[in-house]
C-alpha positions as CSV (number, residue, x, y, z in Angstrom):
1,M,-18.1,11.1,13.3
2,R,-15.2,12.0,10.9
3,H,-15.2,8.6,9.4
4,L,-18.9,8.5,8.9
5,L,-18.8,11.8,7.0
6,A,-15.9,10.5,4.9
7,L,-17.7,7.3,4.2
8,A,-20.8,9.2,3.1
9,L,-18.7,11.4,0.8
10,K,-16.9,8.4,-0.7
11,Y,-20.2,6.5,-1.2
12,L,-21.6,9.6,-2.9
13,L,-18.6,9.7,-5.2
14,T,-18.6,6.0,-5.9
15,A,-22.4,5.8,-6.6
16,T,-22.2,8.8,-8.9
17,V,-19.4,7.2,-10.9
18,M,-21.2,3.9,-11.1
19,F,-24.5,5.5,-12.1
20,A,-22.6,7.6,-14.8
21,I,-20.6,4.8,-16.4
22,L,-22.1,1.3,-15.9
23,P,-25.5,1.9,-17.5
24,L,-23.7,3.1,-20.7
25,F,-22.3,-0.4,-21.1
26,L,-24.6,-2.8,-19.2
27,R,-28.3,-3.2,-18.4
28,I,-28.0,-2.9,-14.6
29,S,-30.7,-1.9,-12.1
30,S,-30.4,1.1,-9.8
31,A,-30.7,-1.1,-6.7
32,E,-27.8,-3.3,-7.9
33,L,-25.7,-0.2,-8.5
34,L,-26.4,1.1,-5.0
35,W,-25.5,-2.2,-3.4
36,F,-22.3,-2.6,-5.5
37,S,-21.4,1.0,-4.7
38,L,-21.9,0.4,-0.9
39,W,-19.7,-2.7,-1.0
40,L,-17.0,-1.0,-3.1
41,T,-17.0,2.0,-0.8
42,L,-16.5,0.0,2.4
43,V,-13.6,-2.1,0.9
44,A,-11.9,0.9,-0.8
45,Y,-12.2,3.1,2.3
46,A,-10.6,0.4,4.5
47,L,-7.9,-0.5,2.1
48,G,-7.1,2.6,0.1
49,D,-7.9,5.4,2.4
50,L,-7.1,4.1,5.9
51,Y,-4.2,1.7,5.0
52,V,-2.4,2.8,1.8
53,L,-2.9,6.6,2.0
54,P,-1.2,7.3,5.3
55,R,1.7,5.0,4.4
56,L,2.4,5.8,0.8
57,G,0.7,9.1,-0.1
58,N,-1.9,10.4,-2.5
59,V,-0.6,9.1,-5.8
60,S,0.0,5.5,-4.6
61,A,-3.5,5.4,-2.9
62,T,-5.1,6.7,-6.1
63,I,-3.3,4.0,-8.2
64,A,-4.5,1.4,-5.7
65,D,-8.0,2.7,-5.8
66,F,-7.9,2.6,-9.6
67,G,-6.9,-1.0,-9.5
68,L,-9.4,-2.0,-6.9
69,V,-12.3,-0.3,-8.8
70,F,-11.2,-1.9,-12.1
71,V,-10.9,-5.4,-10.7
72,A,-14.1,-5.1,-8.5
73,T,-16.1,-3.9,-11.4
74,W,-14.7,-6.3,-13.9
75,I,-15.1,-9.4,-11.7
76,G,-17.8,-8.3,-9.3
77,V,-20.3,-7.0,-11.8
78,G,-19.1,-9.3,-14.6
79,A,-19.9,-12.3,-12.5
80,F,-23.6,-11.5,-12.5
81,Y,-23.9,-10.3,-16.1
82,D,-23.3,-12.4,-19.2
83,G,-22.3,-9.5,-21.4
84,A,-19.6,-9.2,-24.0
85,G,-16.1,-9.2,-22.6
86,G,-15.2,-5.9,-24.3
87,A,-18.2,-4.1,-22.8
88,M,-17.3,-5.3,-19.3
89,I,-13.7,-4.3,-19.6
90,N,-14.6,-0.9,-21.0
91,A,-17.1,-0.3,-18.2
92,A,-14.5,-1.4,-15.6
93,F,-11.8,0.8,-17.1
94,F,-13.8,4.0,-17.5
95,S,-15.5,3.7,-14.1
96,A,-12.0,3.1,-12.5
97,L,-10.6,6.1,-14.3
98,L,-13.4,8.4,-13.3
99,A,-13.2,7.1,-9.7
100,A,-9.5,7.7,-9.6
101,L,-9.9,11.3,-10.7
102,G,-12.4,11.9,-7.9
103,E,-10.2,10.0,-5.4
104,L,-7.3,12.5,-6.0
105,L,-9.4,15.2,-4.4
106,F,-11.0,12.9,-1.8
107,H,-7.6,11.8,-0.5
108,G,-6.7,15.5,0.3
109,Y,-9.9,15.7,2.4
110,V,-9.1,12.4,4.2
111,L,-5.5,13.5,5.0
112,R,-6.6,16.9,6.3
113,F,-9.8,16.2,8.2
114,V,-10.0,12.5,8.9
115,I,-6.4,11.3,9.5
116,G,-5.2,14.8,10.5
117,Q,-1.7,14.4,9.1
118,H,-1.8,17.0,6.3
119,G,1.2,19.1,6.5
120,E,3.2,16.7,8.6
121,E,6.6,15.7,7.2
122,G,5.8,12.0,7.0
123,V,2.6,12.3,4.9
124,P,3.0,14.2,1.6
125,L,-0.1,14.8,-0.5
126,I,1.6,13.7,-3.7
127,G,4.2,10.9,-3.5
128,R,7.5,11.2,-1.7
129,Q,9.0,14.7,-1.3
130,W,12.3,15.2,-2.9
131,Q,14.4,18.2,-1.8
132,T,17.6,19.5,-3.3
133,E,20.4,21.2,-1.4
134,A,21.2,24.8,-2.1
135,A,24.6,26.4,-1.5
136,E,25.5,30.0,-0.8
137,E,26.2,31.9,-4.0
138,F,29.7,33.2,-4.5
139,D,31.6,35.0,-7.3
140,I,33.6,32.4,-9.2
141,R,35.9,35.0,-10.6
142,T,37.3,35.7,-7.2
143,A,37.4,32.2,-5.8
144,R,40.8,30.4,-5.5
145,P,41.4,26.7,-5.4
146,D,42.7,26.9,-1.9
147,G,39.4,28.3,-0.6
148,R,40.6,31.9,-0.1
149,E,39.2,34.7,-2.1
150,D,41.3,37.2,-4.0
151,E,41.1,40.7,-3.1
152,R,40.1,42.9,-6.0
153,V,42.5,45.6,-7.0
154,D,41.4,48.4,-9.2
155,G,44.6,48.3,-11.1
156,E,44.4,44.6,-12.1
157,D,45.5,43.7,-15.6
158,R,42.4,41.5,-16.2
159,P,40.6,42.4,-19.4
160,K,37.1,43.7,-18.8
161,Q,34.5,41.2,-20.3
162,E,31.5,42.4,-22.2
163,P,28.3,40.5,-21.8
164,P,27.6,38.1,-24.7
165,N,25.3,39.4,-27.4
166,P,22.2,37.4,-28.0
167,P,21.9,35.9,-31.5
168,I,19.8,37.8,-34.0
169,L,17.2,35.7,-35.6
């Protein structure tokens, strides 16, 4: 049931993108757009959302979906229409770009509700997670090279330092 809802949402996203972009560049019928959107949805869901997304993360799956939509639109639709090459490439690029923007949000939904791995350590939402180490803070004025700390004495002959003045502009 989770996959059916995700497929319906992805089909709605794909069909909306195709209906918004392709008629601007090509004379294509609504029935052809619906069939192309269905085919593209099934392939993109299987490859991008169920295979690439759990293994590589959101950004990699979005890039893969961009490439798939671009190539599928350029070759799949271009094979049936004898239009100018520039119009076909523009239609493929802009539809892939709009689909990739929608896929960024859709992948969060898939990770959280379909795959159920949102928040687990192995599946980040955006790429690989990089974490830096943090150390305990210590006062460098009292640290010694041998690792021991000096004890402060009130009668030390260290000059008191004033904080630096900011430059006046």
